[in-house]
C-alpha positions in Angstrom: -2.2 -10.9 -17.2 -2.4 -13.9 -15.3 -1.1 -14.6 -11.5 0.7 -17.4 -10.3 1.7 -18.0 -6.9 5.0 -16.7 -5.1 6.0 -20.1 -4.8 5.6 -20.9 -8.4 6.9 -17.3 -9.3 10.3 -17.6 -7.0 10.3 -21.5 -8.0 12.8 -20.1 -11.0 15.1 -17.9 -9.0 17.8 -18.6 -7.0 18.6 -15.4 -5.0 17.2 -14.2 -1.6 14.3 -11.4 -1.3 15.4 -8.5 0.2 13.6 -6.2 2.4 14.4 -3.1 3.1 12.9 -1.2 5.9 10.1 -3.6 8.1 7.9 -1.0 9.5 4.1 -1.0 9.5 4.3 -1.7 5.1 7.2 -3.7 5.3 6.0 -5.9 7.8 2.9 -6.3 6.9 4.5 -7.2 3.5 6.8 -9.6 5.1 4.0 -11.7 7.0 2.0 -11.7 4.0 4.9 -13.4 1.6 5.1 -16.2 4.6 1.3 -16.4 4.5 1.9 -17.6 1.4 4.3 -20.0 1.5 7.4 -18.3 1.1 10.8 -20.2 2.4 11.7 -18.3 5.8 15.4 -18.5 4.6 15.0 -17.1 1.7 14.0 -13.8 2.7 16.3 -11.3 4.5 15.2 -8.1 6.3 17.2 -5.0 6.7 16.2 -3.1 9.3 17.7 -0.8 12.1 14.9 -0.6 14.6 13.4 -4.3 14.5 9.7 -4.2 16.0 9.7 -7.6 18.7 7.4 -8.9 15.8 10.0 -8.7 13.2 12.9 -9.9 15.8 10.8 -12.6 16.5 10.5 -14.5 13.1 14.6 -15.5 12.7 13.1 -18.4 14.7 11.0 -19.6 11.7 14.5 -18.5 9.9 14.3 -15.3 8.9 17.5 -13.6 8.3 17.8 -10.1 9.8 20.5 -7.3 9.8 23.1 -10.0 8.1 26.8 -8.9 8.1 27.5 -7.1 4.5 28.8 -8.9 1.5 27.0 -12.6 3.2 23.9 -11.9 1.5 24.7 -12.0 -2.3 22.6 -10.6 -5.2 19.0 -10.4 -4.6 16.2 -11.8 -6.7 14.3 -8.9 -5.8 15.0 -5.7 -3.5 11.6 -4.5 -1.5 12.5 -0.7 -0.8 9.7 0.1 2.2 12.4 2.6 3.6 10.5 6.2 4.4 11.2 8.2 1.3 13.2 11.3 3.2 15.4 8.7 4.1 16.4 7.0 0.4 19.1 8.9 -0.4 20.2 7.9 2.3 20.4 4.1 2.8 20.6 3.5 -1.3 24.6 3.2 -1.2 23.9 0.2 1.2 21.4 -1.3 -0.5 23.1 -1.1 -3.9 25.3 -4.3 -2.9 22.2 -5.9 -3.5 21.3 -5.5 -7.0 23.1 -7.6 -9.7 21.6 -7.2 -13.7 18.7 -9.5 -13.0 17.6 -8.2 -9.9 13.9 -6.8 -9.9 13.6 -3.4 -7.4 10.0 -3.3 -6.2 9.6 0.4 -4.5 6.5 1.1 -1.9 8.0 4.6 -1.2 5.5 7.4 -2.0 7.6 10.5 -4.0 10.7 8.9 -5.4 10.6 8.7 -9.2 11.4 5.0 -11.0 14.4 7.1 -12.7 16.0 7.7 -9.3 15.8 4.3 -7.8 17.2 3.0 -11.3 20.5 5.4 -10.8 20.7 4.9 -6.9 20.3 1.2 -6.9 20.4 -0.5 -10.2 18.0 -3.6 -10.8 15.0 -3.3 -13.1 12.4 -1.2 -11.0 8.5 -1.7 -10.1 7.4 1.4 -8.6 3.9 0.9 -6.4 2.0 2.6 -4.2 -0.1 0.6 -1.5 -2.3 1.4 1.2 -2.5 0.6 5.2 -5.4 -2.0 4.7 -2.4 -4.0 3.8 -1.5 -4.9 7.4 -5.1 -7.2 7.1 -5.0 -8.8 3.3 -7.3 -5.8 2.5 -5.0 -3.8 0.8 -4.9 -2.2 -2.9 -1.8 -1.3 -4.8 -0.8 0.2 -8.1 2.2 -0.7 -9.5 4.0 0.7 -12.6 6.7 -1.4 -14.4 10.0 0.2 -16.0 10.2 -1.0 -19.8 13.0 -3.3 -18.9 11.3 -5.3 -16.4 10.3 -8.5 -17.9 7.2 -10.7 -17.5 8.7 -13.0 -15.2 10.0 -10.4 -13.3 6.3 -8.4 -13.3 4.8 -11.7 -12.1 7.3 -12.1 -9.2 6.2 -8.1 -8.5 2.9 -8.9 -8.5 3.1 -11.9 -6.4 5.0 -10.2 -3.7 2.3 -7.3 -3.7 -0.8 -9.7 -3.7 0.0 -11.2 -0.5 -1.1 -7.9 0.9 -4.2 -7.7 -1.4 -5.4 -6.7 -4.7 -2.8 -4.7 -7.1 -3.8 -2.7 -10.2 -1.4 -2.4 -13.2 -0.8 0.9 -14.8 1.2 1.5 -17.8 2.0 5.3 -16.9 4.0 7.0 -13.9 2.5 10.1 -14.2 -0.7 8.6 -12.4 1.4 7.4 -9.6 0.6 10.8 -7.9 -3.0 11.3 -8.0 -3.1 7.2 -7.2 -1.4 8.4 -4.2 -3.7 11.2 -3.4 -6.7 8.5 -4.1 -6.0 5.1 -2.5 -2.6 5.8 -0.7 -3.6 8.4 1.8 -7.4 7.5 1.1 -7.6 5.5 4.5 -7.4 8.7 6.5 -10.1 10.3 4.3 -12.2 7.3 5.7 -10.9 7.3 9.2 -11.6 10.9 9.4 -15.3 10.0 8.1 -15.7 8.2 11.3 -14.3 10.6 13.3 -16.4 13.4 12.1 -19.7 10.9 12.3 -18.7 10.1 15.7 -18.6 14.2 16.5 -21.9 15.0 15.1 -23.5 12.4 17.2 -22.0 13.6 19.8 -23.1 17.7 18.8 -26.8 15.8 18.2 -26.9 14.6 22.0 -25.3 11.1 21.7 -22.9 10.0 24.6 -19.4 9.9 22.9 -18.6 6.5 23.6 -22.2 5.2 21.9 -21.6 8.0 18.9 -18.1 5.9 18.4 -18.7 2.8 18.2 -22.3 3.6 15.9 -19.7 5.6 13.8 -17.3 2.8 13.8 -19.3 -0.2 13.0 -21.5 2.1 10.1 -18.3 3.2 8.4 -16.5 -0.6 8.6 -20.2 -2.4 7.7 -20.4 0.1 4.9 -17.1 -0.4 3.4 -17.5 -4.7 3.4 -20.9 -4.0 2.1 -19.5 -1.9 -1.0 -16.5 -4.7 -0.6 -19.1 -7.9 -1.3 -21.2 -5.8 -3.4 -21.2 -5.8 -7.6 -23.0 -2.7 -7.5 -21.4 0.3 -7.2 -20.9 3.2 -4.6 -24.0 5.5 -6.1 -26.4 2.4 -7.0 -25.6 1.6 -3.2 -26.1 5.0 -2.0 -29.2 5.8 -3.7 -30.7 2.4 -2.5 -30.5 3.9 1.2 -31.7 6.7 0.3 -35.6 7.0 0.5 -37.4 10.2 -1.2 -38.3 12.8 1.5 -36.8 10.7 4.3 -33.8 12.0 6.8 -31.1 10.1 4.5 -32.2 12.4 2.0 -32.2 15.3 4.6 -28.4 14.3 5.2 -27.5 14.2 1.8 -28.8 17.3 0.4 -26.2 18.6 3.2 -23.3 16.6 1.7 -23.5 16.7 -1.7 -24.8 20.6 -2.0 -22.6 23.3 -3.8 -19.0 23.0 -2.1 -20.3 20.0 -0.1 -18.3 16.7 0.2 -17.6 15.9 -3.4 -15.8 19.3 -3.8 -14.1 19.2 -1.1 -12.9 15.2 -2.4 -11.6 16.8 -5.5 -10.2 19.4 -3.3 -8.4 17.1 -1.2 -7.6 15.2 -4.0 -5.9 17.9 -5.6 -4.0 18.8 -2.8 -2.4 15.5 -2.4 -1.7 15.1 -5.8 0.5 18.4 -5.8 2.3 17.5 -3.2 2.9 13.6 -3.9 4.9 15.8 -7.5 6.8 18.1 -5.2 8.2 15.3 -2.9 9.1 13.4 -6.3 11.1 16.8 -7.4 
């Protein structure tokens, strides 16, 4: 699909963007919208416990927790509350939704059918991840059948403010995507943690091992981001036959090594995501 700017996508609409939940992910989206030039006066944030950073945005014109009935129908309602809280807060969100409202969910485990029944609107279900906080996120999105091309373009612009967007056509893929990219940053952080711990076990001072592991993981990630080569090629490029890297990879890639463990981890996370969806 052709991408468009957030300003362009909003130009033909008149209602507000209502953000329900301005925690880490919702706050990252809100910051991204403002950075993309969205008029602060068009943004309504509904957050019972706003951080000082979110509260400070009222000085720029963002409306925070306005009185019920004073907002009107939203052009887009972005739901970033905790999944377990959705059913409790859904009745309070319903008044924002009109026949043409785009409803974008960034909640794990809540299906499009559940969201549409509770809130109405034209639903796009998404799975972002935490690098959205620095504009380097990846979000998978799936639209309901009644989402129009203009609404899909608006959803894309709203989500692209925090990083890349991958559109998919099958909601059934969301559980595996949640396991790979939604939960994936935790696996990378665990790698850095384990690498530092292994360095300490090999005799390095803890602070030095931590700095080495952190810089290695972040630097390798940036190299992967910038390179046109795939991960397997980059791995082979740093592996000299019979060298130290090859010795380590022989352990990591053995039967029941890292590839098998990762398959088991993704399977467990996928299963849990399906359980959360009910």
